[in-house]
C-alpha positions in Angstrom: 183.7 93.9 125.6 182.8 95.5 122.3 182.1 93.4 119.4 181.8 95.1 115.8 178.8 93.7 113.8 178.4 94.0 110.0 175.0 93.6 108.4 175.4 91.6 105.2 171.7 91.7 104.1 168.6 93.6 104.6 167.2 90.7 106.8 169.7 90.6 109.4 169.0 91.6 112.9 171.3 92.6 115.7 171.8 89.7 118.3 169.3 90.3 121.1 169.4 89.4 124.6 166.3 89.4 126.8 166.1 91.2 130.2 163.5 90.2 132.5 161.3 92.2 134.9 163.5 91.2 137.8 166.6 92.9 136.1 168.2 89.5 135.2 169.4 89.1 131.7 169.9 86.0 129.6 173.4 84.7 129.2 173.3 84.6 125.3 172.2 86.7 122.5 169.7 85.2 119.9 170.5 84.9 116.3 168.0 85.0 113.5 168.0 83.1 110.1 168.2 85.1 107.0 168.8 82.5 104.5 168.3 78.7 104.2 170.0 76.3 101.9 169.7 72.6 101.8 173.3 71.4 101.3 172.6 67.6 101.4 169.5 65.6 102.0 168.0 67.0 105.3 171.2 69.2 106.1 170.3 72.7 106.1 172.8 75.8 106.2 171.5 78.9 107.7 172.9 82.4 107.2 172.6 85.0 110.1 173.3 88.0 107.7 176.0 88.9 110.2 179.7 89.2 110.5 181.6 89.9 113.7 184.9 91.4 114.8 185.9 91.5 118.6 187.6 94.7 119.5 190.7 94.1 121.8 191.3 96.6 124.4 194.4 98.8 123.9 195.7 98.9 127.6 196.4 96.0 129.7 195.5 93.3 127.1 197.7 90.1 127.0 198.1 88.3 123.8 197.8 85.2 125.9 194.2 86.3 126.7 192.3 84.7 123.8 188.7 85.5 122.7 186.0 83.8 120.5 182.3 84.0 119.9 180.6 80.7 120.4 177.2 79.5 119.4 174.9 77.0 121.1 171.6 75.6 120.0 168.4 77.3 121.6 166.8 75.1 124.3 163.6 75.0 122.1 165.6 73.1 119.1 164.0 70.0 120.2 160.5 71.3 118.7 162.3 71.3 115.2 163.7 67.8 115.1 166.9 69.7 114.1 170.5 69.1 115.4 173.2 71.6 115.2 175.9 70.0 113.2 179.0 70.8 115.2 177.3 71.3 118.5 179.1 74.5 119.7 180.5 76.4 116.6 183.5 78.6 117.3 183.9 81.9 115.7 187.7 82.7 116.1 188.9 86.4 116.4 190.2 86.4 112.9 187.1 85.2 111.1 185.1 88.0 109.7 182.8 86.2 107.3 179.1 85.5 107.7 178.1 83.4 110.6 176.2 80.4 109.4 174.9 77.5 111.3 174.4 74.0 109.8 171.6 71.8 111.2 170.7 68.2 110.4 166.9 67.7 110.4 166.9 64.2 112.0 163.1 64.3 112.6 161.5 65.1 109.1 158.1 64.9 110.5 158.8 68.0 112.5 159.2 71.4 111.4 162.5 72.9 110.3 163.6 76.5 111.1 162.3 79.0 108.5 163.9 82.3 107.6 163.1 85.1 110.4 163.2 82.3 113.1 165.7 82.3 116.0 168.1 79.5 115.4 171.0 80.0 117.8 172.5 81.7 120.6 175.8 83.7 120.5 178.0 84.4 123.5 181.6 85.6 124.2 184.2 82.9 125.1 187.7 83.5 126.4 190.7 81.4 127.3 194.3 81.9 128.2 196.9 80.4 126.0 197.8 76.7 126.9 201.4 75.4 126.8 201.0 71.8 126.3 204.2 69.6 127.3 204.7 65.8 127.5 205.4 63.8 130.7 205.9 60.3 131.3 203.3 59.9 134.0 200.5 62.1 135.4 199.9 62.9 139.2 197.8 60.4 141.0 194.0 61.4 141.8 191.3 59.6 143.6 189.1 59.5 140.3 192.1 58.1 138.2 190.9 57.2 134.7 187.2 56.8 135.9 185.0 58.5 133.4 181.5 58.0 131.8 179.3 57.9 135.1 182.0 56.2 137.2 181.4 58.5 140.1 178.0 56.8 140.4 175.8 59.9 140.1 
C-alpha cells in the first residue's frame, strides 16, 4: 500500500519502522513531535509536521474496502505520565491536514514529551463497509450478555 507524505515543516521526519537483525519488522511506524502547544492546563497538542494521503489501487479495488491510518501510543508512554487523549486516533482517507496528537499529562512529576521525541506509532487499518440493520432479537450464544470478565479469565 502506498501512502503519500507531505512534510509541513523542516523538523518533520518520515515515519520509521525498525527492522531487527532477525529480519522481523515492528508492526507500526514511529511518529516524531515537531511542535508542542499547551491547549489547556496539562493538556498538550503535538504536531508531527506530516500530512498523509492513502493511494487507492486502480485495479480491483472495491469502494466497500475502506482504509484509514490509525495511531496508538508508544509502549514507553508510561515513562512520561502522559495519556493519549482519544486513545486510538483515526485519520480518515479524506483528511489531508497535519496529523496531531493530544496528550493529558496526568503525572506532572514525570517528564512530558519534547520536540524531537517519538510520540506515537502509525499503522494502516482497513475495514469493509458495514450495513447495520435492526432486528427484534439476536441469535442465542453461550456467552449471552456476559461481559467485563464474565468468562472467568
